C-alpha positions in Angstrom: 92.5 56.3 6.9 91.8 58.2 10.0 88.4 58.6 11.7 88.3 62.4 10.9 88.0 61.5 7.2 84.6 60.1 7.9 83.3 62.6 10.4 81.8 65.1 7.9 78.3 64.4 6.7 78.6 64.4 2.9 76.2 63.1 0.2 73.6 60.4 0.5 74.0 57.7 3.2 75.1 54.4 1.9 72.9 52.0 3.9 71.5 49.2 1.6 73.3 46.3 3.2 71.7 43.7 0.8 73.7 45.1 -2.1 77.0 45.3 -0.2 79.3 42.2 -0.1 81.4 41.7 3.1 80.8 44.9 5.1 82.0 44.6 8.8 79.4 44.2 11.5 79.1 47.2 13.9 81.4 46.8 17.0 78.7 48.0 19.3 76.9 44.9 20.7 74.6 46.0 23.5 72.4 49.1 23.3 70.7 48.8 26.7 72.5 48.0 30.0 71.7 48.0 33.7 68.2 47.5 35.2 65.7 48.1 32.4 62.5 47.2 34.4 62.9 49.7 37.3 61.3 53.2 37.1 63.9 55.9 37.9 63.4 59.5 38.9 66.0 61.3 36.7 67.3 60.9 33.2 70.7 62.3 32.2 71.2 62.7 28.4 74.3 63.3 26.3 73.2 65.7 23.5 75.2 66.4 20.4 75.9 70.1 19.5 77.0 69.6 15.8 76.0 67.3 13.0 78.5 64.6 12.2 79.0 60.9 11.6 80.1 58.9 14.6 81.8 55.6 13.8 80.7 52.4 15.4 83.9 52.0 17.3 83.6 55.4 18.9 80.0 54.6 20.0 81.3 51.3 21.5 84.2 53.1 23.3 81.7 55.7 24.8 79.4 52.9 25.9 82.2 50.9 27.5 83.6 54.0 29.3 80.2 55.1 30.7 79.0 51.6 31.6 82.2 50.6 33.4 82.0 53.7 35.6 78.3 53.2 36.3 78.7 49.5 37.1 81.6 50.2 39.4 79.8 52.9 41.4 76.1 51.7 41.3 76.3 48.0 40.5 72.9 47.5 38.8 71.0 50.6 40.0 70.9 52.4 36.6 69.7 52.1 33.0 72.0 53.1 30.2 70.8 53.3 26.6 72.7 54.0 23.3 70.2 55.6 21.0 71.7 56.0 17.5 72.4 52.9 15.4 75.3 52.9 12.9 73.5 52.3 9.6 75.7 54.2 7.2 78.4 52.0 5.5 81.8 53.7 5.1 83.9 53.0 2.1 87.6 53.5 1.4 89.6 53.3 -1.8 92.8 51.8 -0.4 96.0 53.0 -1.9 99.4 51.4 -1.4 102.4 53.8 -1.0 106.1 53.0 -0.8 108.7 51.4 -3.0 107.4 49.6 -6.1 103.8 50.2 -5.0 103.0 51.6 -8.5 102.7 48.1 -9.8 99.9 47.3 -7.3 97.9 50.5 -7.4 94.9 51.2 -9.6 94.8 54.9 -8.7 91.4 56.5 -9.3 90.2 53.9 -11.8 86.9 52.3 -10.5 87.5 54.1 -7.2 84.1 53.2 -5.5 85.9 51.8 -2.5 85.5 48.8 -0.3 83.4 48.8 2.9 85.6 49.5 6.0 83.0 50.2 8.8 79.7 51.7 9.8 78.7 55.0 11.2 75.7 56.7 12.7 74.6 60.1 11.4 74.0 62.6 14.2 72.0 65.8 14.0 72.4 68.8 16.3 70.5 68.4 19.6 70.1 64.7 19.0 70.4 62.5 22.1 73.3 60.0 21.9 73.3 58.3 25.3 70.7 58.3 28.1 71.3 57.2 31.7 68.4 56.8 34.1 69.1 57.0 37.8 67.5 58.1 41.1 68.2 61.5 42.7 71.0 60.4 45.0 73.0 59.0 42.0 72.8 62.0 39.7 76.4 63.0 40.1 77.6 59.5 39.2 75.5 59.6 36.0 77.0 63.0 35.1 80.5 61.7 35.5 79.8 58.6 33.5 78.4 60.7 30.6 81.5 63.0 30.9 83.7 59.9 30.5 81.7 58.7 27.5 81.7 62.2 25.9 85.5 62.1 25.8 85.4 59.1 23.4 83.1 60.9 20.9 84.5 63.1 18.0 82.0 65.9 18.4 81.2 68.4 21.2 78.3 67.3 23.4 76.5 68.6 26.5 74.9 66.8 29.4 71.2 67.5 30.1 69.4 66.4 33.3 65.6 65.9 33.2 63.1 64.7 35.8 61.1 61.7 34.5 57.4 62.5 34.9 55.5 59.6 36.5 52.1 58.8 35.0 49.1 59.9 37.0 47.9 56.4 37.8 51.3 55.5 39.3 51.3 58.6 41.5 47.7 57.9 42.8 48.6 54.3 43.6 51.6 55.3 45.7 
């Protein structure tokens, strides 16, 4: 099956992992990269424009593309976060086509399907990836998000926001 077969949000999410035997683990391993302790001035966000399901391997590909560019250009002077977690378990009723496949197929009998992967359900205007940087590295963050956006199956936009410092930190400086 292709990824586009799982993109539409249909029906109830199938998330109860304690009842599912042998579902694959999500490919995405790290959700936060870079320097997590430093306070940055700006936050660049990748925001979804449509509702969809994004498969775990698409989230991982977007993370790798964005992180690779940020690490090459900024070394450790950034903080990248992947926000959605792929909870929804995807199922597929595998069918065998070709010569003499009719002896192996069950057709639609008991066609619940076996788990083949996981996906995250995304709503419109939901943030998918955030990158925190200082003002001089804002263009690098935009380019990293643009590269990550190309790996996702839905249209997205990049939003830049200034991070508001707390009053106590401003007075201390």
